[in-house]
N, C-alpha and C positions, 0 to 999 in steps of 0.2 A: 504493499499499499504506500509506504514512504517513498519507494523508488518511483512509483507511478506519479505521485504528487510532484516529486523533484523533476521528473522528465516533463510533466505538464507545465510546470512553472518555467523551466528552461526554454521550452518551445514558445511559450507566450512572450518571454523576454526577447527571443530571437525575432519573432514576428513584429514585436513593438519596434525593435531596432530597424527592421526593414521598412517599416511605415514612416520612419522619420525622414523628413525632407531636408534640403539644404538649409532652409530657414531655421528648422528645429535644431540642427547641429550648431548653427551660429548662435542661437539663443543659449545653448548649453555652454559653448565656448565663452560667450560673454559673461555668463554666470561665474564660470571658473576664473576668468580674468579679474572679475570684481572681488571674489573671495581671496585670490592670491594677494591683492593689494592690502587686505586686512591681516592675513595670517602669515605671510612671508616675513615682514619686519617683526622685531621683538615687541615693538609698540606701534600702534597706529599713530602716525605723526599728525598732530593737530594742536590747535591753540588752547581752547577752553575745555576740551574733554576731560583732562585730569581734574579740573575743578568739580565737574559733575560727579566724578567717581569719589573724590574725597568727601564731598558733601553727602553723597549717598551713604558712605560709611558712617558719618556723623548722625544722619537721620536714622539709620538702622540702630545704632547704639542708643540714641535718645528715645526711640519709640519701643524698644524691646527690653531695655535694662532699666528697671525702676530705681536702681541704686546709682545710675550714671550721674557723675558730678563733674566730669572733666569738660565735656562738650557743652553741658548746660551752663557752665560758668561763662561761656562766650556766645552761645547761640540760643535763639528761640525758633520754634517751629511755627510757621504761618498757619492760620486757620481760614484764610480767605481762599475760595476756589478759583485761583488764578490760572491763566495759561502758563506754559513753560514748566509744567510739573512732571510730565510723563516720563522722560528719560531718567530723572532722579529716582522715581518710584521703581522703575524696571531695574535700574542698577542696584538699588538697595536690596531688591529680591535676589538678584544674581550673586551679590556679594556674600550671601549666606552659604554659597556653595563653591565659589571660585575666587581666585586672587583678582585684584583690581584690573590688571591689564587683560586678563583672560575674559573677565566679565564684560569689559568694554568691547572686545573682539566678538563675543557672542551677540551682544546688543547690536553691533554694526552689521553682523551677518544677517540678523533678522531684518534690519533695515534694507539691506540689499535685496533680499528675497521679496520683501513687501513692494519695493520699487518696481522690480521686474514683473511681478504678478499684477500689480495695479496698472502698469503701462500696457501689458498684454491684454488684460481683461477689457479695458476701455477701448483700446485700438480694435480688438476683435469685434466689439459691439458696434463700432462706428463704420467699419469697412469689411471687405472680404478677408477671411482668415488667411487666404493665400498671399496676401500682401506682405511685402518685406518691410513696410513702414515701421513696424514695432522696433526694428533694429536701430532706428534713428535715436530712440529714447535712451539708449545706453549712455550717451554722452552726459545725461543729466544725473546719473547715479552718484558720481564723484565730482560734485561741483564745489565751488569755493566755500559755501556755507558749511558743508560737511568738514572740509579741511580747517575751517575756523573753529570747529568744535560745537557748532550750533545744532546739537543733536535733536532738540525738541522741534525746531523748524524742519530739520531733515525728515523726521518721522511724520510730520504733518503733511508732507507732500503726498506720499502714498495713501494716507488716510483720506485726504481731500479727494483724490482720484477715485478711491473706492466708494466714497460718499456719492460722487457724481454717477458712477456706474450703477450703484444701487438705486439711485433716484431714477435713472433711465429705465431700469427693470420695472420699477413701480409705475412709471408713466405708461409703459406699454402693457403690463400685465395686471396691474391694479391689485395685486395680492397683499393681504394684510401682513404676511410674513416679511415682505420687502420693507415695510415700514420699520420693523425692528432693526434691520440692517442700516437703514437711513439714519435712524436715531443713534445707533451705536457708533457709526462712523462720524456722525456730527459731533458726538461727545468726545471721541478720541481726537478728532481734529482740533476741537476747541482747547482741550487740555494739553495739546502739543504746542500750538502757536496761533495767536490771534490773526495774523496775516492770512494764513491758509484757511482759517475758519471764515473770515470775511469773503475770500474769493470763492470758497466752496458754496457758501450761501448765495453769492451773486450768480454763479453758474447755474445752480439749481433753479432759482427763480427765473432766470433768463430762458432756460430750457422749457419750463412750464409755459412761459409766454409763447415760445416758438411752436410748441406742440399745439397750443390752443389756437393760434392764429393760422397755422398751416392747415387746419381743418381735420386734424387727426381725430378729434372728438366731435366731428360734425353732428349737429343736432342734439348734443348732450351737454348742456350747460352745467348740469348737476355733477358730471364727472370732473369738469374743470374746477368747480367750487370745492369739491371734496379734496382734490389734490392740493389746491391752494391751502385749505384748512390743515392738511397733513403736514406740509412743509413749514407752515407757520407754527404749528404746534411743536414740531421738532426743533425749530430755531429759537423760539421765544425764551425757553429756560436759560440757554447759554448766552443769548443776547443780553438778558438781565445781568448775568454774571459779568459779561464783558463791559456793560455800561458802568457797573460798580468799579471794575478794574480801571476803566478809562477815567472815571471821576477821581480815583485815588492817584492817577498819574497826571492829573490836570496841572499840578505844580510845575510841570516841565514846560508849560506854555501852550498857547493856542496853535492849532494847525492852520496855516495860511497857504492855500494853493497858489502857485506862481509858475507860469510857463517857462521851461528851461530848454531851449532848442539845442544847447550843447550836448544834451544827452543822446542825440542821434548818433554821434560818433561812439559814445560809450556803449550804446546798444549793439551797434554793428561790430565793434571790437570784441564784445562778448567775453570780457575779462572775468565774468562771473564763473567761468569754467576753469580758470587757472587755480591750481591747488598749491603749488610750491615755487615754481621756478620760471625764469624768463625763457627757459628752453621750451616751455609749453606755448609760448605766445603765438608763434606762427601757425601752429595747428588750430589753436583756439580762434584766431582771427579768420581762418578759413571756414570754420564752423559758423562763426558769426555771419559771414557773407552768405553762407548756405541758408541759414534761417531767415536772413533779411530778404533774400530772393524768394524764399518759400512764402513769406508773408505777402509780398507783392503778387506772387503767382496765384494765391488763393483769392485775393481780391479781384484779379483779372478774371479768373474762372467763374467766380460768383456773379460778376457783372455781365459777362458775355453769355452766361447760361440763360438769362432772361426768364428764369423760372420763378414761380410764386414762392412764398416762404417755405423753406424746408424745415422739417421737424427738428433738425439739429442746428438750425441757424441761431439758436440761443448761445451756442459756442462762439459763433462769429460776433454776436452782440457783446458777449463777455470779453472777447479779444479787443474790441474797439474801446471798451471801458477800461481795460488794462492799459491800453496805449495812453489814454487820458491820464490815468493814475501815474504811469511811468514818467510822463513829461511834466506833470504839474504838482505832484505831491512832494513834500520835503523828505529828505533821507532819514532824518531823526524825528521821532515823535513818541509821545507817551513814555519817555525814558529809555526807549530802545532805538537802535540804529539799523542801517543796512536795508531800509525799506525799498530803495530803488533796486538793489541787487535782487532781493526776493521777488519783487514785481517783474523784473526783467526775466528771471527764470520762468515764472508763470506765463509771461507774455509769449515766450518762444515755445513753451510746452503746449499751450492752447493753440498756437499756430500749427503745431504738428497734428493736433487732434482735428483742427479744421481741415487740414489737408486729407485726413483719413476719409472724410465723407464727401469732399469736394473735387479731389483730383482723380484723374484716370489711373488705372492700376500700374501702367508703365512708369508714370511720373513717381508714384509712391514707392515702387521698387527701387528706382534709381536713387531717390533721396535717402531711402532707408539704408541702402548699401554704402553710399558715400559717407553718411554720418557714422555708420558702424566702423568704417575704415579709419575715420578720424578718432573714434573712441579707442581702437586698438593701438594707434600711434601714441596716444596719450598714456596708455598703460605702459608701453615700453619706455617712455620717457620718465614716468613717475616712479616705477618700482625701484630702480637703483638709488634714487634720491631718498625714498622712504626707508630702505634698508640702511643706508649710510646714516641718515638722520636718526633712526631708532637706536643705532649703536651709541650715538652721542647721548641720547636720552638715558640709555642704560648706565652710562658713566656718571651722569648727574645724580641719578636716583640711587646709585650704589651706596651713597653715604647713609642711607636709612639704617644700615646695620650698625652704624656708629652712634646712632641717636636713640636713647632709651625712650620707652613709651611715656606718655603724659608730659612730653616736652613741647615747648613752643619753638617754632623755626621760622625765621624771616629770610626768604630768598631775595637776593639782590641780583637782578639780571642786567648785564651790561651790553648784551646784544641778543635780541629776541629772534633774530633770523637764524641763529646757530652758526658756529664756525668750525671749519675743518682744521686739522693740525697745521696746514699751510696758510691759514688765515682767510681762505675763501669762504664765502657764505654758503650754507647748506641749502637754505630756502630763501631766495632773495625777494620773493613776492608774497610771503606770508609769515607773520611772527609766530611760528609754530612752537617756539620755546617760551612763549609768554607766561605760561603757568605750568611748566614742566615739573616743578618741584612739588606740585600737588599730588603727583603719583606717590610721593613718600607718605602722604597721609591716607592713601587708599588701603594699605595693608597693615599699618600700625597705628596705634592711638597717638598720633603726632599731629598737632594743630599747625598747619602751614598758613601764615598770615596774609599772603597775597590772594585772599579769597574774594575776588571781585563780585562773585555771584551772590554772596550773602550781603552785599552792600547795595543791591539793585532794588530790593523790595518786592519783586515779583517772582522770586524763586521760593521753594518751600522753607529754606533755611535763611535766617536773618541774624546779622550781628546784633548783640546787645550794645546799646549806644555808649555805655560807660567804658567799654573795652574795644570799641570799634577802631581798628588800626587806620582806617581811612579818615577818621576824625582826629585821633590823638597821636598817630605815628607819622603821618605824612609831613614832609617838608619839600619845598620847591616843587619839582614835578611829581612828587609822590613816590611811593614804594614801587610803583609800576613804571615810573619814568626812566628815561635813559639820558644821563646817568640817574640812577635811583636816588630819591631824597627821603631820608628817614631820620628820626630822632629816638633811638632805642632808650637812651638815658631819660629823656623827657617822658617817654611812654611809661616807664616804670614809675616815675614821680607822680604822674597824673592818675594812672590806673592801679598802681600797686602790683603790677604784673611784670615779672622779669622775662625778657626774651632769652631763652636758654642757648639757642644756636642761631648762627647766621651763615647762610650759604651764598658764596660768591660764584656766580655763573658767568663764564666768558670775561672774567676780570682781566684788565691789562694795566700795567703801571702808568701808561700814558694818561689814564683817566684821573690820576691823583691831583693833577693841576687844575682840573675843572672847578670853577667857582662854586657850582651847586653841590659839589661832592666833598669839599674841604671839611665842612662841619661834621659830616657823617664819618669821614676818614679819621678824624681826631677821636671820635667816640669809639670807633672800631679798634683803634690802636691802644686806647686806655682801658676800655671795659671788656675787651675780648682778646683771645689769643688763638693762633692757628692750631688745629688738631689733626687736620688731614689736607693733603693736596694730591690730586690725581696726577698720573704720569704726564698727561698732556698739559697740565696746568690750567685747564678750563674749568675745573671744579675745586673750590677751596672751602673747607668747613672751619668756621670759627666757633669757639665755645666761650660762654660767659665766664668771667673771672670769679663770679660770686655764686656759681651754681653749687 
C-alpha cells in the first residue's frame, strides 16, 4: 500500500512538472532569487529593521514577564490602535522561538511570499492567466522602503492588493464569505500602514463606481447600494481609528497641497527601487523609463478604444488620483516621511494593473519579460553588496558578548553608509548602518539608546519622557547625527541613569577636530575607557569608569 501511494505521488509530481510552462518556471526562479537575497547574507542589510527587532524583544518581555523592571524603567506600551504595529507584533511572536536575525529573515520570507501571491492573484483576475505581465511585478519586491527597514509599509502593500482582489471577488460574486476577507485585509492593511490603507480604500470605492457605471449591475440599484453599504461598513471602524491617529499627529502641522513639477524627473528616474548602491542606478532608470512609457501607453489605448466605461476603469481613476497625490502632496506629514516614495511605488504598481486589462497580450508579455530581466540584473548587483555588508554588521554586533545583560549602550555612528577596510562605502545610496547596533538588543537584555522608533509616538513602544535620550542626551545634531552629538555626563546628572557602554562605529581620528564633537570627545576621554577594538578598527567599545 505504501509503495502504491509513493508511486502515485511521484507520478503526480512528474505530471505537475510537465504541466509547468515557461512563465511558471520564471515565477519559481524569481521566488528563489528573492529568498536568496534574504538568506545568503548573515543579516538582511537595512536601516530600521534592527530597531523593530529590539523593540519586539522589549515588548515581549514587558507583556509576558510580570516581574520585568528593566525595560519598564525606560518604556511604556501604547494603548492606542495605531498603524505601524504589525511587524513588531509578528517579530515579538517569532522571537519566542528564534534569534533576532533569524526571526527577521522568517518575517521577510513571509513578506516575499505575500508579495508574489498578491501580485499573481490580482494580475490573474484582471487578465488572461497566460500573460507574462505578472513577471513585471518582481521589481517591486525589493524596493527602497524595504531596504530602509520600513517593514510595516512593506507588508501593507500585499495586504492592500489582497484587499482589492477580495473586493473584486465580492463585486462579481456577491458572496457573504468574501466580505470576511475584505474586512480582514482592510484590518491588516490599516495596522500595517496608513498610506496603503488610504489607497486601498480609494481603489475599492473607485472600482465600485466603475462597476456601477459600466452597467455590470444593470437594472439592480439594490445590488449597488448593498455593496456600497458593505465597503462603508468595512472602512468606517478603521477610518475612526485613523482620524484619532491623525488628530494626535496634528502637532506636526497642516497638510498644504502644492504642485511640484520637478517630481516628473524623480518619477521617471524611479530611484525608489534603489536598495544600496549607485551600481543599481542605470538598471533602475531603465525600469523607470519602462513604467513611464507603460503609463502613456495605457492612456493611449484607453483613449483610442472609444469604449464605454469598463468595469475595471476604477483602477484607471485611482491611477489618475495617485498622479495628483504624487505631484501635489508634501513628502512629510503627520510625523512621518517618504510619502512621495510610497505614492510613486503605488502609482507604477497600479499602472501595471491597468495594463493587465487594457493592453493586448503581446504587449503584456513583452513588458513582463523586460521588467523581469531588469529584476534579475538587480539581484546580481545587490547580492555581493548584501553579503559584504552583512559581514561588517557581524563585526559591529560581535561586541554583544562583551556586554552583560541589563546594560545601557549608546552607539555613536560616524558613517551610516558603512565602510570597507579600504575606506570605500559599502552602500552609498542608503544609510543601512543607521541602527545596526540595535541587533545587540535583539538577543540580550541590553537597552540600545538610539531607538528612534520609541520616540515617534506611533509605534507600540514609547520612551518615558524622564529618561528619553532624544530629550536629555542629544547635543548639536543629536545621537543620530554625523558626527554624533551627545552628553552622557549630563544625561546621568538629569536622569540619574549611567550609560554603561558606548560603541564607536566607523570612528576615525580625523573627526576629533570637528567643532560639534569636541565636547563629547572630552566626556569620552574622562568618563570612559576602551575595552575592545576590532581588527579593522571600525568597531570600538568603551566602558564607563564608574560601572
